[in-house]
TIMAR-879995 format. One record per atom (N, C-alpha, C): residue in one letter; atom name; z, y, x. Coordinates in Angstrom, 2 decimals, padded with zeros to 5 digits. Atoms other than C-alpha are relative to their C-alpha. Layout:
N
rokol aa: a at: CA z: Z y: Y x: X
...
END
This chain:
116
rokol aa: q at: N z: -001.12 y: 000.89 x: 000.15
rokol aa: q at: CA z: -019.82 y: -008.73 x: 017.02
rokol aa: q at: C z: 001.04 y: 000.54 x: -000.92
rokol aa: v at: N z: -000.97 y: -000.45 x: 000.99
rokol aa: v at: CA z: -017.50 y: -008.52 x: 014.08
rokol aa: v at: C z: 001.40 y: -000.10 x: 000.59
rokol aa: q at: N z: -001.43 y: 000.02 x: -000.40
rokol aa: q at: CA z: -013.90 y: -007.56 x: 014.88
rokol aa: q at: C z: 000.82 y: 000.69 x: -001.06
rokol aa: l at: N z: -001.09 y: -000.59 x: 000.76
rokol aa: l at: CA z: -010.85 y: -006.86 x: 012.80
rokol aa: l at: C z: 001.23 y: -000.03 x: 000.88
rokol aa: v at: N z: -001.15 y: -000.06 x: -000.90
rokol aa: v at: CA z: -007.93 y: -005.70 x: 014.97
rokol aa: v at: C z: 001.12 y: 000.66 x: -000.68
rokol aa: e at: N z: -001.21 y: -000.52 x: 000.65
rokol aa: e at: CA z: -004.52 y: -005.30 x: 013.39
rokol aa: e at: C z: 000.94 y: 000.57 x: 001.04
rokol aa: s at: N z: -001.04 y: -000.58 x: -000.82
rokol aa: s at: CA z: -001.77 y: -003.15 x: 014.84
rokol aa: s at: C z: 001.12 y: 000.54 x: -000.86
rokol aa: g at: N z: -001.07 y: -000.65 x: 000.74
rokol aa: g at: CA z: 001.55 y: -001.68 x: 013.85
rokol aa: g at: C z: 001.16 y: -000.92 x: -000.38
rokol aa: g at: N z: -001.09 y: 000.90 x: 000.34
rokol aa: g at: CA z: 003.67 y: -004.78 x: 013.42
rokol aa: g at: C z: 001.19 y: 000.15 x: 000.98
rokol aa: g at: N z: -001.20 y: -000.08 x: -000.83
rokol aa: g at: CA z: 007.11 y: -005.24 x: 014.94
rokol aa: g at: C z: 001.21 y: -000.46 x: -000.69
rokol aa: l at: N z: -001.32 y: 000.33 x: 000.58
rokol aa: l at: CA z: 010.78 y: -005.68 x: 014.30
rokol aa: l at: C z: 000.56 y: 001.24 x: -000.62
rokol aa: v at: N z: -000.56 y: -001.11 x: 000.77
rokol aa: v at: CA z: 012.40 y: -003.50 x: 011.68
rokol aa: v at: C z: 001.22 y: -000.49 x: -000.77
rokol aa: q at: N z: -001.18 y: 000.37 x: 000.78
rokol aa: q at: CA z: 015.74 y: -003.47 x: 009.94
rokol aa: q at: C z: -000.31 y: 000.04 x: -001.50
rokol aa: p at: N z: 000.18 y: -000.07 x: 001.45
rokol aa: p at: CA z: 016.00 y: -004.11 x: 006.21
rokol aa: p at: C z: 000.12 y: 001.45 x: -000.49
rokol aa: g at: N z: 000.04 y: -001.39 x: 000.50
rokol aa: g at: CA z: 015.19 y: -000.94 x: 004.30
rokol aa: g at: C z: -000.91 y: 000.89 x: 000.83
rokol aa: g at: N z: 000.83 y: -000.82 x: -000.83
rokol aa: g at: CA z: 012.92 y: 000.28 x: 007.06
rokol aa: g at: C z: -001.47 y: -000.01 x: -000.42
rokol aa: s at: N z: 001.42 y: -000.17 x: 000.32
rokol aa: s at: CA z: 009.21 y: 001.09 x: 007.12
rokol aa: s at: C z: -000.84 y: -000.36 x: 001.19
rokol aa: l at: N z: 001.03 y: 000.24 x: -001.01
rokol aa: l at: CA z: 006.14 y: 000.05 x: 009.03
rokol aa: l at: C z: -001.32 y: 000.37 x: -000.64
rokol aa: r at: N z: 001.37 y: -000.23 x: 000.45
rokol aa: r at: CA z: 002.50 y: 001.09 x: 008.79
rokol aa: r at: C z: -000.93 y: -000.86 x: 000.85
rokol aa: l at: N z: 000.96 y: 000.88 x: -000.65
rokol aa: l at: CA z: -000.07 y: -001.58 x: 009.62
rokol aa: l at: C z: -001.39 y: 000.70 x: -000.04
rokol aa: s at: N z: 001.39 y: -000.47 x: -000.04
rokol aa: s at: CA z: -003.60 y: -000.61 x: 010.64
rokol aa: s at: C z: -000.91 y: -001.17 x: 000.34
rokol aa: c at: N z: 001.03 y: 001.01 x: -000.30
rokol aa: c at: CA z: -006.74 y: -002.74 x: 010.77
rokol aa: c at: C z: -001.31 y: 000.75 x: 000.31
rokol aa: a at: N z: 001.29 y: -000.67 x: -000.39
rokol aa: a at: CA z: -009.70 y: -001.34 x: 012.71
rokol aa: a at: C z: -001.09 y: -001.00 x: 000.00
rokol aa: a at: N z: 001.14 y: 000.89 x: 000.17
rokol aa: a at: CA z: -013.04 y: -002.85 x: 011.83
rokol aa: a at: C z: -001.18 y: 000.46 x: 000.86
rokol aa: s at: N z: 001.25 y: -000.28 x: -000.70
rokol aa: s at: CA z: -016.27 y: -003.04 x: 013.80
rokol aa: s at: C z: -000.97 y: -001.14 x: -000.15
rokol aa: g at: N z: 001.01 y: 001.02 x: 000.01
rokol aa: g at: CA z: -019.52 y: -004.91 x: 013.80
rokol aa: g at: C z: -000.58 y: -000.35 x: -001.37
rokol aa: f at: N z: 000.57 y: 000.18 x: 001.33
rokol aa: f at: CA z: -020.24 y: -004.70 x: 010.06
rokol aa: f at: C z: 000.17 y: 001.32 x: -000.77
rokol aa: t at: N z: -000.03 y: -001.18 x: 000.75
rokol aa: t at: CA z: -020.71 y: -002.10 x: 007.41
rokol aa: t at: C z: 001.27 y: 000.07 x: -000.85
rokol aa: f at: N z: -001.34 y: -000.03 x: 000.56
rokol aa: f at: CA z: -017.07 y: -001.42 x: 006.53
rokol aa: f at: C z: -000.01 y: 000.46 x: -001.46
rokol aa: s at: N z: -000.03 y: -000.62 x: 001.34
rokol aa: s at: CA z: -017.76 y: 000.70 x: 003.46
rokol aa: s at: C z: -000.59 y: -000.85 x: -001.08
rokol aa: r at: N z: 000.56 y: 000.91 x: 001.01
rokol aa: r at: CA z: -019.47 y: -002.20 x: 001.70
rokol aa: r at: C z: 000.94 y: -001.15 x: -000.31
rokol aa: y at: N z: -000.90 y: 001.09 x: 000.14
rokol aa: y at: CA z: -016.50 y: -004.50 x: 001.89
rokol aa: y at: C z: 001.32 y: 000.34 x: -000.69
rokol aa: t at: N z: -001.38 y: -000.03 x: 000.45
rokol aa: t at: CA z: -013.35 y: -005.01 x: -000.14
rokol aa: t at: C z: 000.88 y: -000.45 x: 001.15
rokol aa: m at: N z: -000.92 y: 000.29 x: -001.04
rokol aa: m at: CA z: -010.43 y: -005.05 x: 002.23
rokol aa: m at: C z: 001.32 y: -000.48 x: -000.54
rokol aa: n at: N z: -001.26 y: 000.60 x: 000.45
rokol aa: n at: CA z: -007.31 y: -007.14 x: 001.84
rokol aa: n at: C z: 000.97 y: -000.20 x: 001.15
rokol aa: w at: N z: -001.07 y: 000.42 x: -000.91
rokol aa: w at: CA z: -004.00 y: -007.73 x: 003.57
rokol aa: w at: C z: 000.59 y: -001.28 x: -000.54
rokol aa: y at: N z: -000.67 y: 001.29 x: 000.32
rokol aa: y at: CA z: -002.66 y: -011.28 x: 003.57
rokol aa: y at: C z: 001.19 y: -000.14 x: 000.91
rokol aa: r at: N z: -001.11 y: 000.34 x: -000.88
rokol aa: r at: CA z: 000.57 y: -012.64 x: 004.98
rokol aa: r at: C z: 000.30 y: -001.47 x: -000.09
rokol aa: q at: N z: -000.41 y: 001.40 x: -000.01
rokol aa: q at: CA z: 001.84 y: -016.03 x: 005.97
rokol aa: q at: C z: 001.33 y: -000.08 x: 000.76
rokol aa: a at: N z: -001.32 y: 000.24 x: -000.60
rokol aa: a at: CA z: 005.48 y: -016.83 x: 006.57
rokol aa: a at: C z: 000.10 y: -001.43 x: 000.46
rokol aa: p at: N z: -000.13 y: 001.35 x: -000.47
rokol aa: p at: CA z: 006.60 y: -019.92 x: 008.46
rokol aa: p at: C z: 000.31 y: -001.00 x: -001.13
rokol aa: g at: N z: -000.21 y: 001.03 x: 001.03
rokol aa: g at: CA z: 006.35 y: -022.99 x: 006.25
rokol aa: g at: C z: -000.49 y: 000.32 x: -001.37
rokol aa: k at: N z: 000.52 y: -000.41 x: 001.32
rokol aa: k at: CA z: 004.64 y: -021.11 x: 003.45
rokol aa: k at: C z: -001.49 y: 000.18 x: 000.04
rokol aa: e at: N z: 001.45 y: -000.23 x: 000.09
rokol aa: e at: CA z: 001.12 y: -020.72 x: 002.25
rokol aa: e at: C z: -000.31 y: 001.49 x: 000.15
rokol aa: r at: N z: 000.45 y: -001.41 x: -000.13
rokol aa: r at: CA z: -000.84 y: -017.59 x: 003.00
rokol aa: r at: C z: -000.14 y: 000.59 x: -001.40
rokol aa: e at: N z: 000.11 y: -000.64 x: 001.30
rokol aa: e at: CA z: -000.68 y: -015.09 x: 000.15
rokol aa: e at: C z: -000.65 y: 001.37 x: 000.16
rokol aa: l at: N z: 000.59 y: -001.32 x: 000.08
rokol aa: l at: CA z: -002.65 y: -012.04 x: -000.81
rokol aa: l at: C z: 001.08 y: 001.04 x: -000.29
rokol aa: v at: N z: -001.02 y: -001.00 x: 000.19
rokol aa: v at: CA z: -000.40 y: -008.99 x: -000.42
rokol aa: v at: C z: -000.56 y: 001.19 x: -000.77
rokol aa: a at: N z: 000.59 y: -001.18 x: 000.59
rokol aa: a at: CA z: -002.74 y: -006.13 x: -001.32
rokol aa: a at: C z: -001.48 y: 000.03 x: 000.28
rokol aa: g at: N z: 001.47 y: -000.12 x: -000.16
rokol aa: g at: CA z: -006.44 y: -005.37 x: -001.77
rokol aa: g at: C z: -000.42 y: 001.35 x: -000.45
rokol aa: i at: N z: 000.60 y: -001.29 x: 000.38
rokol aa: i at: CA z: -008.63 y: -002.31 x: -002.05
rokol aa: i at: C z: -001.50 y: -000.14 x: -000.02
rokol aa: t at: N z: 001.46 y: 000.11 x: 000.17
rokol aa: t at: CA z: -012.22 y: -002.01 x: -003.24
rokol aa: t at: C z: -000.71 y: 000.86 x: 001.09
rokol aa: n at: N z: 000.77 y: -000.64 x: -001.11
rokol aa: n at: CA z: -014.94 y: -000.70 x: -000.93
rokol aa: n at: C z: 000.09 y: 001.52 x: -000.04
rokol aa: t at: N z: -000.10 y: -001.46 x: 000.11
rokol aa: t at: CA z: -014.69 y: 002.87 x: -002.27
rokol aa: t at: C z: 001.43 y: 000.49 x: 000.00
rokol aa: g at: N z: -001.40 y: -000.39 x: 000.15
rokol aa: g at: CA z: -010.91 y: 002.83 x: -002.51
rokol aa: g at: C z: 000.42 y: 000.32 x: -001.37
rokol aa: g at: N z: -000.27 y: -000.43 x: 001.35
rokol aa: g at: CA z: -011.08 y: 003.34 x: -006.20
rokol aa: g at: C z: 000.95 y: -000.94 x: -000.75
rokol aa: s at: N z: -000.86 y: 000.95 x: 000.72
rokol aa: s at: CA z: -009.07 y: 000.28 x: -007.14
rokol aa: s at: C z: 000.83 y: -000.79 x: 001.01
rokol aa: t at: N z: -000.89 y: 000.75 x: -000.89
rokol aa: t at: CA z: -006.09 y: -001.51 x: -005.59
rokol aa: t at: C z: 000.72 y: -001.07 x: -000.82
rokol aa: i at: N z: -000.85 y: 001.04 x: 000.65
rokol aa: i at: CA z: -004.11 y: -004.65 x: -006.37
rokol aa: i at: C z: 001.12 y: -000.35 x: 000.97
rokol aa: y at: N z: -001.18 y: 000.36 x: -000.79
rokol aa: y at: CA z: -000.70 y: -005.88 x: -005.17
rokol aa: y at: C z: 000.63 y: -001.23 x: -000.58
rokol aa: v at: N z: -000.85 y: 001.07 x: 000.49
rokol aa: v at: CA z: 001.33 y: -009.02 x: -005.37
rokol aa: v at: C z: 001.28 y: 000.59 x: -000.56
rokol aa: d at: N z: -001.12 y: -000.58 x: 000.68
rokol aa: d at: CA z: 004.28 y: -008.47 x: -007.65
rokol aa: d at: C z: 001.18 y: 000.34 x: 000.91
rokol aa: s at: N z: -001.20 y: -000.13 x: -000.86
rokol aa: s at: CA z: 006.87 y: -008.79 x: -004.88
rokol aa: s at: C z: -000.03 y: 001.27 x: 000.81
rokol aa: v at: N z: 000.05 y: -001.21 x: -000.83
rokol aa: v at: CA z: 005.61 y: -005.67 x: -003.06
rokol aa: v at: C z: -000.35 y: 001.24 x: -000.80
rokol aa: k at: N z: 000.35 y: -001.16 x: 000.82
rokol aa: k at: CA z: 004.71 y: -003.41 x: -005.97
rokol aa: k at: C z: 001.10 y: 001.06 x: 000.05
rokol aa: g at: N z: -000.99 y: -001.11 x: -000.11
rokol aa: g at: CA z: 006.37 y: -000.02 x: -005.61
rokol aa: g at: C z: 000.55 y: 000.19 x: 001.42
rokol aa: r at: N z: -000.46 y: -000.12 x: -001.38
rokol aa: r at: CA z: 007.12 y: -000.65 x: -001.93
rokol aa: r at: C z: -001.11 y: 000.11 x: 001.05
rokol aa: f at: N z: 001.11 y: -000.03 x: -000.92
rokol aa: f at: CA z: 003.76 y: -001.18 x: -000.24
rokol aa: f at: C z: -001.16 y: 000.77 x: -000.59
rokol aa: a at: N z: 001.19 y: -000.75 x: 000.44
rokol aa: a at: CA z: 000.60 y: 000.95 x: -000.42
rokol aa: a at: C z: -001.17 y: -000.27 x: 000.95
rokol aa: i at: N z: 001.19 y: 000.27 x: -000.83
rokol aa: i at: CA z: -002.86 y: -000.02 x: 000.80
rokol aa: i at: C z: -000.92 y: 001.21 x: -000.15
rokol aa: s at: N z: 000.92 y: -001.08 x: 000.04
rokol aa: s at: CA z: -005.37 y: 002.65 x: 001.70
rokol aa: s at: C z: -001.09 y: -000.25 x: 001.07
rokol aa: r at: N z: 001.07 y: 000.19 x: -000.98
rokol aa: r at: CA z: -008.60 y: 002.98 x: 003.70
rokol aa: r at: C z: -000.62 y: 001.35 x: 000.33
rokol aa: d at: N z: 000.77 y: -001.15 x: -000.42
rokol aa: d at: CA z: -010.58 y: 005.52 x: 005.61
rokol aa: d at: C z: -001.37 y: -000.48 x: 000.44
rokol aa: n at: N z: 001.33 y: 000.52 x: -000.32
rokol aa: n at: CA z: -014.26 y: 004.66 x: 005.54
rokol aa: n at: C z: -000.66 y: 000.79 x: 001.13
rokol aa: a at: N z: 000.54 y: -000.74 x: -001.12
rokol aa: a at: CA z: -015.02 y: 007.34 x: 008.07
rokol aa: a at: C z: 000.50 y: -000.55 x: 001.34
rokol aa: k at: N z: -000.58 y: 000.58 x: -001.23
rokol aa: k at: CA z: -012.78 y: 005.57 x: 010.57
rokol aa: k at: C z: -000.10 y: -001.53 x: 000.03
rokol aa: d at: N z: 000.10 y: 001.47 x: 000.11
rokol aa: d at: CA z: -013.56 y: 001.99 x: 009.45
rokol aa: d at: C z: 001.36 y: -000.66 x: 000.19
rokol aa: t at: N z: -001.37 y: 000.50 x: -000.14
rokol aa: t at: CA z: -009.85 y: 001.38 x: 009.09
rokol aa: t at: C z: 000.66 y: -000.15 x: -001.36
rokol aa: v at: N z: -000.82 y: 000.21 x: 001.17
rokol aa: v at: CA z: -007.61 y: -000.01 x: 006.41
rokol aa: v at: C z: 001.49 y: -000.01 x: 000.44
rokol aa: y at: N z: -001.44 y: -000.14 x: -000.34
rokol aa: y at: CA z: -003.86 y: 000.62 x: 006.31
rokol aa: y at: C z: 000.82 y: -000.75 x: -001.07
rokol aa: l at: N z: -001.02 y: 000.52 x: 000.93
rokol aa: l at: CA z: -000.80 y: -000.98 x: 004.75
rokol aa: l at: C z: 001.32 y: 000.67 x: 000.34
rokol aa: q at: N z: -001.30 y: -000.67 x: -000.15
rokol aa: q at: CA z: 002.21 y: 001.29 x: 004.40
rokol aa: q at: C z: 001.04 y: -000.88 x: -000.70
rokol aa: m at: N z: -001.04 y: 000.90 x: 000.52
rokol aa: m at: CA z: 005.28 y: -000.86 x: 003.94
rokol aa: m at: C z: 001.36 y: 000.70 x: 000.06
rokol aa: n at: N z: -001.29 y: -000.66 x: 000.07
rokol aa: n at: CA z: 008.50 y: 000.77 x: 002.79
rokol aa: n at: C z: 001.07 y: -000.95 x: -000.59
rokol aa: n at: N z: -001.09 y: 000.82 x: 000.49
rokol aa: n at: CA z: 011.93 y: -000.63 x: 001.89
rokol aa: n at: C z: -000.19 y: -001.48 x: 000.30
rokol aa: l at: N z: 000.30 y: 001.37 x: -000.41
rokol aa: l at: CA z: 011.18 y: -003.77 x: 003.85
rokol aa: l at: C z: 001.21 y: -000.89 x: -000.17
rokol aa: k at: N z: -001.04 y: 000.99 x: 000.23
rokol aa: k at: CA z: 013.14 y: -006.92 x: 003.07
rokol aa: k at: C z: -000.19 y: -001.17 x: 000.96
rokol aa: p at: N z: 000.15 y: 001.15 x: -000.89
rokol aa: p at: CA z: 013.80 y: -010.00 x: 005.15
rokol aa: p at: C z: -001.08 y: -000.96 x: -000.47
rokol aa: e at: N z: 001.03 y: 000.89 x: 000.51
rokol aa: e at: CA z: 011.50 y: -011.95 x: 002.86
rokol aa: e at: C z: -001.43 y: 000.50 x: 000.25
rokol aa: d at: N z: 001.36 y: -000.53 x: -000.41
rokol aa: d at: CA z: 008.61 y: -009.72 x: 004.01
rokol aa: d at: C z: -000.40 y: -000.49 x: 001.39
rokol aa: t at: N z: 000.31 y: 000.50 x: -001.35
rokol aa: t at: CA z: 008.80 y: -011.36 x: 007.43
rokol aa: t at: C z: -001.15 y: -000.98 x: -000.07
rokol aa: a at: N z: 001.22 y: 000.83 x: 000.01
rokol aa: a at: CA z: 005.38 y: -012.92 x: 008.12
rokol aa: a at: C z: -000.96 y: 000.54 x: 001.05
rokol aa: v at: N z: 001.15 y: -000.51 x: -000.70
rokol aa: v at: CA z: 002.20 y: -012.64 x: 010.09
rokol aa: v at: C z: -000.94 y: 000.62 x: -001.02
rokol aa: y at: N z: 000.87 y: -000.71 x: 000.90
rokol aa: y at: CA z: 000.05 y: -010.05 x: 008.37
rokol aa: y at: C z: -001.44 y: 000.10 x: 000.59
rokol aa: s at: N z: 001.38 y: -000.02 x: -000.48
rokol aa: s at: CA z: -003.70 y: -010.34 x: 008.62
rokol aa: s at: C z: -000.87 y: 000.83 x: -000.95
rokol aa: c at: N z: 000.92 y: -000.67 x: 000.86
rokol aa: c at: CA z: -006.48 y: -008.16 x: 007.32
rokol aa: c at: C z: -001.25 y: -000.86 x: -000.18
rokol aa: n at: N z: 001.14 y: 000.81 x: 000.41
rokol aa: n at: CA z: -009.53 y: -009.60 x: 005.64
rokol aa: n at: C z: -001.04 y: 000.93 x: -000.63
rokol aa: a at: N z: 001.11 y: -000.75 x: 000.58
rokol aa: a at: CA z: -012.93 y: -008.16 x: 004.82
rokol aa: a at: C z: -000.82 y: -000.95 x: -000.87
rokol aa: q at: N z: 000.66 y: 000.88 x: 000.94
rokol aa: q at: CA z: -014.66 y: -009.59 x: 001.80
rokol aa: q at: C z: -001.20 y: 000.66 x: -000.66
rokol aa: s at: N z: 001.17 y: -000.40 x: 000.82
rokol aa: s at: CA z: -018.16 y: -009.20 x: 000.41
rokol aa: s at: C z: -000.46 y: -001.18 x: -000.76
rokol aa: y at: N z: 000.55 y: 001.15 x: 000.78
rokol aa: y at: CA z: -020.28 y: -011.37 x: -001.84
rokol aa: y at: C z: -000.38 y: -001.11 x: 000.93
rokol aa: f at: N z: 000.55 y: 001.05 x: -000.86
rokol aa: f at: CA z: -021.67 y: -013.20 x: 001.11
rokol aa: f at: C z: 000.90 y: -000.36 x: 001.18
rokol aa: y at: N z: -000.74 y: 000.22 x: -001.23
rokol aa: y at: CA z: -019.25 y: -012.85 x: 003.98
rokol aa: y at: C z: 001.49 y: 000.27 x: -000.14
rokol aa: t at: N z: -001.42 y: -000.24 x: -000.14
rokol aa: t at: CA z: -015.56 y: -013.02 x: 004.82
rokol aa: t at: C z: 000.36 y: 000.00 x: 001.47
rokol aa: y at: N z: -000.42 y: -000.11 x: -001.41
rokol aa: y at: CA z: -014.02 y: -011.89 x: 008.09
rokol aa: y at: C z: 001.51 y: 000.15 x: 000.02
rokol aa: w at: N z: -001.46 y: -000.02 x: -000.13
rokol aa: w at: CA z: -010.48 y: -012.23 x: 009.34
rokol aa: w at: C z: 000.41 y: 000.59 x: 001.37
rokol aa: g at: N z: -000.60 y: -000.42 x: -001.21
rokol aa: g at: CA z: -008.34 y: -010.52 x: 011.93
rokol aa: g at: C z: 000.96 y: -001.04 x: 000.54
rokol aa: q at: N z: -000.90 y: 000.99 x: -000.61
rokol aa: q at: CA z: -005.91 y: -012.29 x: 014.25
rokol aa: q at: C z: 001.39 y: 000.07 x: -000.53
rokol aa: g at: N z: -001.33 y: -000.11 x: 000.60
rokol aa: g at: CA z: -002.82 y: -010.99 x: 012.58
rokol aa: g at: C z: 000.97 y: 000.78 x: 000.90
rokol aa: t at: N z: -001.11 y: -000.69 x: -000.69
rokol aa: t at: CA z: 000.26 y: -008.98 x: 013.53
rokol aa: t at: C z: 001.30 y: -000.44 x: -000.64
rokol aa: q at: N z: -001.30 y: 000.46 x: 000.50
rokol aa: q at: CA z: 003.85 y: -010.13 x: 013.28
rokol aa: q at: C z: 000.84 y: 001.12 x: -000.53
rokol aa: v at: N z: -001.00 y: -000.90 x: 000.54
rokol aa: v at: CA z: 006.26 y: -008.31 x: 011.05
rokol aa: v at: C z: 001.30 y: -000.79 x: -000.20
rokol aa: t at: N z: -001.30 y: 000.65 x: 000.12
rokol aa: t at: CA z: 009.91 y: -009.27 x: 011.32
rokol aa: t at: C z: 001.02 y: 000.99 x: -000.50
rokol aa: v at: N z: -000.97 y: -000.87 x: 000.65
rokol aa: v at: CA z: 012.52 y: -007.76 x: 009.07
rokol aa: v at: C z: 001.38 y: -000.66 x: 000.17
rokol aa: s at: N z: -001.29 y: 000.63 x: -000.31
rokol aa: s at: CA z: 016.00 y: -008.47 x: 010.38
rokol aa: s at: C z: 000.98 y: 001.05 x: 000.55
rokol aa: s at: N z: -001.04 y: -000.90 x: -000.55
rokol aa: s at: CA z: 019.28 y: -006.75 x: 011.15
rokol aa: s at: C z: 000.58 y: -000.57 x: 001.29
END
């Protein structure tokens, strides 16, 4: 059974940091590109960051460049999103996504709220 389980979300003040984790099981993690998406209320889901299966290449949406960092540990079947200098506009449900040529899997998401 494929599972992607996110953790690490919560309430943080502007300027603060959070580290999201996504633990994978039920598929060969090291063969999949991993992505973090977010969806804020009333907005479309957007790709925040992605990392190739080996971790050799990453991409970021412009609004988080220099503040967020995606990484993965293929030995632990886990992908991370380090989020620094958080802003209120980062408030959203963050979901991890596993992508291969044939399959796409999604986690349930974790809420991140940036507010004073």
